[in-house]
PDB file of N, CA, C and O in Angstrom:
ATOM      1  N   MET A   1       0.846  -1.260   0.072  1.00  0.00           N
ATOM      2  CA  MET A   1       0.038   0.006   0.049  1.00  0.00           C
ATOM      3  C   MET A   1       0.817   1.103   0.086  1.00  0.00           C
ATOM      4  O   MET A   1       0.485   1.944  -0.749  1.00  0.00           O
ATOM      5  N   TYR A   2       1.889   1.436   0.873  1.00  0.00           N
ATOM      6  CA  TYR A   2       2.722   2.658   0.976  1.00  0.00           C
ATOM      7  C   TYR A   2       3.606   2.690  -0.254  1.00  0.00           C
ATOM      8  O   TYR A   2       3.849   3.781  -0.769  1.00  0.00           O
ATOM      9  N   LEU A   3       4.116   1.550  -0.772  1.00  0.00           N
ATOM     10  CA  LEU A   3       5.048   1.714  -1.834  1.00  0.00           C
ATOM     11  C   LEU A   3       4.416   2.647  -3.139  1.00  0.00           C
ATOM     12  O   LEU A   3       4.939   3.632  -3.659  1.00  0.00           O
ATOM     13  N   GLU A   4       3.242   2.057  -3.447  1.00  0.00           N
ATOM     14  CA  GLU A   4       2.491   2.599  -4.581  1.00  0.00           C
ATOM     15  C   GLU A   4       2.093   3.999  -4.374  1.00  0.00           C
ATOM     16  O   GLU A   4       2.454   4.944  -5.075  1.00  0.00           O
ATOM     17  N   TYR A   5       1.212   4.058  -3.210  1.00  0.00           N
ATOM     18  CA  TYR A   5       0.780   5.468  -3.003  1.00  0.00           C
ATOM     19  C   TYR A   5       1.774   6.489  -2.821  1.00  0.00           C
ATOM     20  O   TYR A   5       1.613   7.558  -3.409  1.00  0.00           O
ATOM     21  N   PHE A   6       2.830   6.302  -2.053  1.00  0.00           N
ATOM     22  CA  PHE A   6       4.046   7.330  -1.848  1.00  0.00           C
ATOM     23  C   PHE A   6       5.160   7.253  -2.957  1.00  0.00           C
ATOM     24  O   PHE A   6       5.970   8.174  -3.069  1.00  0.00           O
ATOM     25  N   GLY A   7       5.195   6.121  -3.795  1.00  0.00           N
ATOM     26  CA  GLY A   7       6.281   6.037  -4.662  1.00  0.00           C
ATOM     27  C   GLY A   7       7.410   5.708  -4.063  1.00  0.00           C
ATOM     28  O   GLY A   7       8.466   6.208  -4.452  1.00  0.00           O
ATOM     29  N   LEU A   8       7.376   4.881  -3.099  1.00  0.00           N
ATOM     30  CA  LEU A   8       8.633   4.371  -2.339  1.00  0.00           C
ATOM     31  C   LEU A   8       9.362   3.167  -2.984  1.00  0.00           C
ATOM     32  O   LEU A   8       8.736   2.224  -3.468  1.00  0.00           O
ATOM     33  N   ALA A   9      10.741   3.242  -2.969  1.00  0.00           N
ATOM     34  CA  ALA A   9      11.517   2.179  -3.637  1.00  0.00           C
ATOM     35  C   ALA A   9      11.593   0.823  -2.682  1.00  0.00           C
ATOM     36  O   ALA A   9      11.813  -0.312  -3.106  1.00  0.00           O
ATOM     37  N   GLU A  10      11.364   1.187  -1.322  1.00  0.00           N
ATOM     38  CA  GLU A  10      11.313   0.059  -0.312  1.00  0.00           C
ATOM     39  C   GLU A  10      10.390   0.168   0.821  1.00  0.00           C
ATOM     40  O   GLU A  10       9.850   1.245   1.075  1.00  0.00           O
ATOM     41  N   LYS A  11      10.177  -0.888   1.518  1.00  0.00           N
ATOM     42  CA  LYS A  11       9.211  -0.755   2.773  1.00  0.00           C
ATOM     43  C   LYS A  11       9.640   0.315   3.488  1.00  0.00           C
ATOM     44  O   LYS A  11      10.843   0.552   3.591  1.00  0.00           O
ATOM     45  N   PRO A  12       8.738   1.049   4.038  1.00  0.00           N
ATOM     46  CA  PRO A  12       9.236   2.218   5.044  1.00  0.00           C
ATOM     47  C   PRO A  12       9.102   1.598   6.522  1.00  0.00           C
ATOM     48  O   PRO A  12       9.574   2.306   7.411  1.00  0.00           O
ATOM     49  N   PHE A  13       8.624   0.586   6.845  1.00  0.00           N
ATOM     50  CA  PHE A  13       8.469   0.161   8.177  1.00  0.00           C
ATOM     51  C   PHE A  13       8.922  -1.444   8.110  1.00  0.00           C
ATOM     52  O   PHE A  13       8.464  -2.341   7.402  1.00  0.00           O
ATOM     53  N   GLN A  14       9.911  -1.474   9.030  1.00  0.00           N
ATOM     54  CA  GLN A  14      10.537  -2.859   9.365  1.00  0.00           C
ATOM     55  C   GLN A  14      10.534  -3.184  10.970  1.00  0.00           C
ATOM     56  O   GLN A  14      10.341  -2.341  11.846  1.00  0.00           O
ATOM     57  N   ILE A  15      10.782  -4.552  11.173  1.00  0.00           N
ATOM     58  CA  ILE A  15      10.772  -4.940  12.556  1.00  0.00           C
ATOM     59  C   ILE A  15      12.052  -4.403  13.261  1.00  0.00           C
ATOM     60  O   ILE A  15      12.015  -4.071  14.446  1.00  0.00           O
ATOM     61  N   THR A  16      13.129  -4.327  12.548  1.00  0.00           N
ATOM     62  CA  THR A  16      14.273  -3.872  13.201  1.00  0.00           C
ATOM     63  C   THR A  16      14.678  -2.368  12.524  1.00  0.00           C
ATOM     64  O   THR A  16      14.489  -2.190  11.321  1.00  0.00           O
ATOM     65  N   PRO A  17      15.194  -1.401  13.297  1.00  0.00           N
ATOM     66  CA  PRO A  17      15.626  -0.224  12.886  1.00  0.00           C
ATOM     67  C   PRO A  17      16.733  -0.300  11.711  1.00  0.00           C
ATOM     68  O   PRO A  17      17.705  -1.037  11.875  1.00  0.00           O
ATOM     69  N   ASP A  18      16.605   0.380  10.649  1.00  0.00           N
ATOM     70  CA  ASP A  18      17.706   0.654   9.669  1.00  0.00           C
ATOM     71  C   ASP A  18      18.647   1.614  10.009  1.00  0.00           C
ATOM     72  O   ASP A  18      18.291   2.792  10.039  1.00  0.00           O
ATOM     73  N   PRO A  19      19.839   1.293  10.281  1.00  0.00           N
ATOM     74  CA  PRO A  19      20.894   2.289  10.721  1.00  0.00           C
ATOM     75  C   PRO A  19      21.208   3.471   9.617  1.00  0.00           C
ATOM     76  O   PRO A  19      21.753   4.538   9.901  1.00  0.00           O
ATOM     77  N   ARG A  20      20.792   3.107   8.390  1.00  0.00           N
ATOM     78  CA  ARG A  20      20.981   4.353   7.346  1.00  0.00           C
ATOM     79  C   ARG A  20      20.367   5.419   7.705  1.00  0.00           C
ATOM     80  O   ARG A  20      20.880   6.513   7.468  1.00  0.00           O
ATOM     81  N   PHE A  21      18.963   5.303   8.446  1.00  0.00           N
ATOM     82  CA  PHE A  21      18.343   6.358   8.744  1.00  0.00           C
ATOM     83  C   PHE A  21      18.536   7.061  10.235  1.00  0.00           C
ATOM     84  O   PHE A  21      17.823   7.955  10.690  1.00  0.00           O
ATOM     85  N   LEU A  22      19.602   6.477  10.843  1.00  0.00           N
ATOM     86  CA  LEU A  22      19.949   7.054  12.160  1.00  0.00           C
ATOM     87  C   LEU A  22      20.584   8.417  12.143  1.00  0.00           C
ATOM     88  O   LEU A  22      21.595   8.655  11.482  1.00  0.00           O
ATOM     89  N   TYR A  23      19.980   9.281  12.868  1.00  0.00           N
ATOM     90  CA  TYR A  23      20.367  10.593  13.032  1.00  0.00           C
ATOM     91  C   TYR A  23      20.919  11.003  14.363  1.00  0.00           C
ATOM     92  O   TYR A  23      20.197  11.078  15.357  1.00  0.00           O
ATOM     93  N   LEU A  24      22.169  11.262  14.381  1.00  0.00           N
ATOM     94  CA  LEU A  24      22.952  11.562  15.722  1.00  0.00           C
ATOM     95  C   LEU A  24      23.236  13.061  15.738  1.00  0.00           C
ATOM     96  O   LEU A  24      24.192  13.532  15.123  1.00  0.00           O
ATOM     97  N   SER A  25      22.384  13.806  16.456  1.00  0.00           N
ATOM     98  CA  SER A  25      22.775  15.128  16.689  1.00  0.00           C
ATOM     99  C   SER A  25      23.810  15.176  17.899  1.00  0.00           C
ATOM    100  O   SER A  25      24.056  14.146  18.526  1.00  0.00           O
ATOM    101  N   ARG A  26      24.354  16.271  18.186  1.00  0.00           N
ATOM    102  CA  ARG A  26      25.399  16.341  19.232  1.00  0.00           C
ATOM    103  C   ARG A  26      24.871  15.859  20.532  1.00  0.00           C
ATOM    104  O   ARG A  26      25.640  15.255  21.279  1.00  0.00           O
ATOM    105  N   ARG A  27      23.566  16.075  20.899  1.00  0.00           N
ATOM    106  CA  ARG A  27      23.143  15.667  22.236  1.00  0.00           C
ATOM    107  C   ARG A  27      22.953  14.193  22.134  1.00  0.00           C
ATOM    108  O   ARG A  27      23.164  13.515  23.139  1.00  0.00           O
ATOM    109  N   HIS A  28      22.528  13.555  20.881  1.00  0.00           N
ATOM    110  CA  HIS A  28      22.422  12.088  20.835  1.00  0.00           C
ATOM    111  C   HIS A  28      23.732  11.338  21.020  1.00  0.00           C
ATOM    112  O   HIS A  28      23.867  10.301  21.671  1.00  0.00           O
ATOM    113  N   ARG A  29      24.848  12.115  20.246  1.00  0.00           N
ATOM    114  CA  ARG A  29      26.207  11.502  20.472  1.00  0.00           C
ATOM    115  C   ARG A  29      26.750  11.633  21.854  1.00  0.00           C
ATOM    116  O   ARG A  29      27.564  10.814  22.282  1.00  0.00           O
ATOM    117  N   ASP A  30      26.325  12.639  22.565  1.00  0.00           N
ATOM    118  CA  ASP A  30      26.683  12.802  24.063  1.00  0.00           C
ATOM    119  C   ASP A  30      25.997  11.662  24.906  1.00  0.00           C
ATOM    120  O   ASP A  30      26.619  11.065  25.785  1.00  0.00           O
ATOM    121  N   GLY A  31      24.840  11.423  24.631  1.00  0.00           N
ATOM    122  CA  GLY A  31      24.065  10.362  25.359  1.00  0.00           C
ATOM    123  C   GLY A  31      24.514   9.075  25.130  1.00  0.00           C
ATOM    124  O   GLY A  31      24.563   8.227  26.021  1.00  0.00           O
ATOM    125  N   PHE A  32      24.891   8.856  23.818  1.00  0.00           N
ATOM    126  CA  PHE A  32      25.169   7.481  23.455  1.00  0.00           C
ATOM    127  C   PHE A  32      26.889   7.244  23.905  1.00  0.00           C
ATOM    128  O   PHE A  32      27.376   6.120  24.024  1.00  0.00           O
ATOM    129  N   ALA A  33      27.518   8.287  24.078  1.00  0.00           N
ATOM    130  CA  ALA A  33      28.924   8.105  24.627  1.00  0.00           C
ATOM    131  C   ALA A  33      28.799   8.036  26.194  1.00  0.00           C
ATOM    132  O   ALA A  33      29.668   7.396  26.785  1.00  0.00           O
ATOM    133  N   HIS A  34      27.862   8.598  26.873  1.00  0.00           N
ATOM    134  CA  HIS A  34      27.598   8.204  28.273  1.00  0.00           C
ATOM    135  C   HIS A  34      27.270   6.832  28.389  1.00  0.00           C
ATOM    136  O   HIS A  34      27.932   6.226  29.231  1.00  0.00           O
ATOM    137  N   LEU A  35      26.409   6.175  27.757  1.00  0.00           N
ATOM    138  CA  LEU A  35      25.852   4.854  27.649  1.00  0.00           C
ATOM    139  C   LEU A  35      27.017   3.907  27.442  1.00  0.00           C
ATOM    140  O   LEU A  35      27.167   2.912  28.151  1.00  0.00           O
ATOM    141  N   LEU A  36      27.853   4.242  26.443  1.00  0.00           N
ATOM    142  CA  LEU A  36      29.039   3.282  26.271  1.00  0.00           C
ATOM    143  C   LEU A  36      30.010   3.368  27.420  1.00  0.00           C
ATOM    144  O   LEU A  36      30.425   2.310  27.890  1.00  0.00           O
ATOM    145  N   TYR A  37      30.421   4.535  27.929  1.00  0.00           N
ATOM    146  CA  TYR A  37      31.303   4.626  28.994  1.00  0.00           C
ATOM    147  C   TYR A  37      30.835   3.708  30.153  1.00  0.00           C
ATOM    148  O   TYR A  37      31.622   2.920  30.677  1.00  0.00           O
ATOM    149  N   GLY A  38      29.431   3.833  30.578  1.00  0.00           N
ATOM    150  CA  GLY A  38      28.957   3.240  31.725  1.00  0.00           C
ATOM    151  C   GLY A  38      28.874   1.658  31.424  1.00  0.00           C
ATOM    152  O   GLY A  38      28.913   0.873  32.372  1.00  0.00           O
ATOM    153  N   ALA A  39      28.767   1.220  30.171  1.00  0.00           N
ATOM    154  CA  ALA A  39      28.840  -0.159  29.981  1.00  0.00           C
ATOM    155  C   ALA A  39      30.220  -0.683  30.036  1.00  0.00           C
ATOM    156  O   ALA A  39      30.467  -1.786  30.525  1.00  0.00           O
ATOM    157  N   ASP A  40      31.052   0.036  29.578  1.00  0.00           N
ATOM    158  CA  ASP A  40      32.555  -0.499  29.456  1.00  0.00           C
ATOM    159  C   ASP A  40      33.201  -0.420  30.746  1.00  0.00           C
ATOM    160  O   ASP A  40      33.988  -1.324  31.027  1.00  0.00           O
ATOM    161  N   GLU A  41      32.981   0.606  31.663  1.00  0.00           N
ATOM    162  CA  GLU A  41      33.653   0.765  33.008  1.00  0.00           C
ATOM    163  C   GLU A  41      32.975  -0.317  34.048  1.00  0.00           C
ATOM    164  O   GLU A  41      33.636  -0.689  35.018  1.00  0.00           O
ATOM    165  N   ALA A  42      31.776  -0.764  33.848  1.00  0.00           N
ATOM    166  CA  ALA A  42      31.200  -1.763  34.758  1.00  0.00           C
ATOM    167  C   ALA A  42      31.392  -1.149  36.383  1.00  0.00           C
ATOM    168  O   ALA A  42      31.831  -1.896  37.258  1.00  0.00           O
ATOM    169  N   GLY A  43      31.095  -0.016  36.618  1.00  0.00           N
ATOM    170  CA  GLY A  43      31.424   0.609  37.892  1.00  0.00           C
ATOM    171  C   GLY A  43      29.977   1.053  38.457  1.00  0.00           C
ATOM    172  O   GLY A  43      29.976   1.932  39.319  1.00  0.00           O
ATOM    173  N   GLY A  44      28.941   0.595  38.101  1.00  0.00           N
ATOM    174  CA  GLY A  44      27.588   0.971  38.627  1.00  0.00           C
ATOM    175  C   GLY A  44      26.601   0.885  37.510  1.00  0.00           C
ATOM    176  O   GLY A  44      26.646  -0.032  36.690  1.00  0.00           O
ATOM    177  N   PHE A  45      25.735   1.808  37.476  1.00  0.00           N
ATOM    178  CA  PHE A  45      24.610   1.664  36.583  1.00  0.00           C
ATOM    179  C   PHE A  45      24.542   3.054  35.883  1.00  0.00           C
ATOM    180  O   PHE A  45      25.022   4.084  36.355  1.00  0.00           O
ATOM    181  N   VAL A  46      23.941   2.958  34.800  1.00  0.00           N
ATOM    182  CA  VAL A  46      23.611   4.301  33.988  1.00  0.00           C
ATOM    183  C   VAL A  46      22.014   4.380  33.580  1.00  0.00           C
ATOM    184  O   VAL A  46      21.432   3.411  33.093  1.00  0.00           O
ATOM    185  N   LEU A  47      21.455   5.487  33.804  1.00  0.00           N
ATOM    186  CA  LEU A  47      20.032   5.645  33.308  1.00  0.00           C
ATOM    187  C   LEU A  47      20.091   6.882  32.386  1.00  0.00           C
ATOM    188  O   LEU A  47      20.710   7.924  32.601  1.00  0.00           O
ATOM    189  N   LEU A  48      19.304   6.556  31.283  1.00  0.00           N
ATOM    190  CA  LEU A  48      19.184   7.510  30.314  1.00  0.00           C
ATOM    191  C   LEU A  48      17.740   7.637  29.920  1.00  0.00           C
ATOM    192  O   LEU A  48      17.112   6.743  29.352  1.00  0.00           O
ATOM    193  N   THR A  49      17.220   8.898  30.286  1.00  0.00           N
ATOM    194  CA  THR A  49      15.832   9.107  29.879  1.00  0.00           C
ATOM    195  C   THR A  49      15.559  10.206  28.884  1.00  0.00           C
ATOM    196  O   THR A  49      16.362  11.122  28.706  1.00  0.00           O
ATOM    197  N   GLY A  50      14.533  10.112  28.304  1.00  0.00           N
ATOM    198  CA  GLY A  50      14.376  11.181  27.329  1.00  0.00           C
ATOM    199  C   GLY A  50      12.989  11.361  27.110  1.00  0.00           C
ATOM    200  O   GLY A  50      12.595  12.217  26.319  1.00  0.00           O
TER     201      GLY A  50
END
C-alpha cells in the first residue's frame, strides 16, 4: 500500500531499525557516549531518559 501510494522504492516500516536512517545530533552523540562509558567501565549503573 505505501510503496505505490507514496512512490517508495522499499518498505518504510521494518521490525528492526535501519541504521542508514539514524540521525545523531550532538546531544544524541553525548548520550550514546555516556551509555558506552557506563557499559565499558562496569562501575555501577547508567540511566538515560528522554
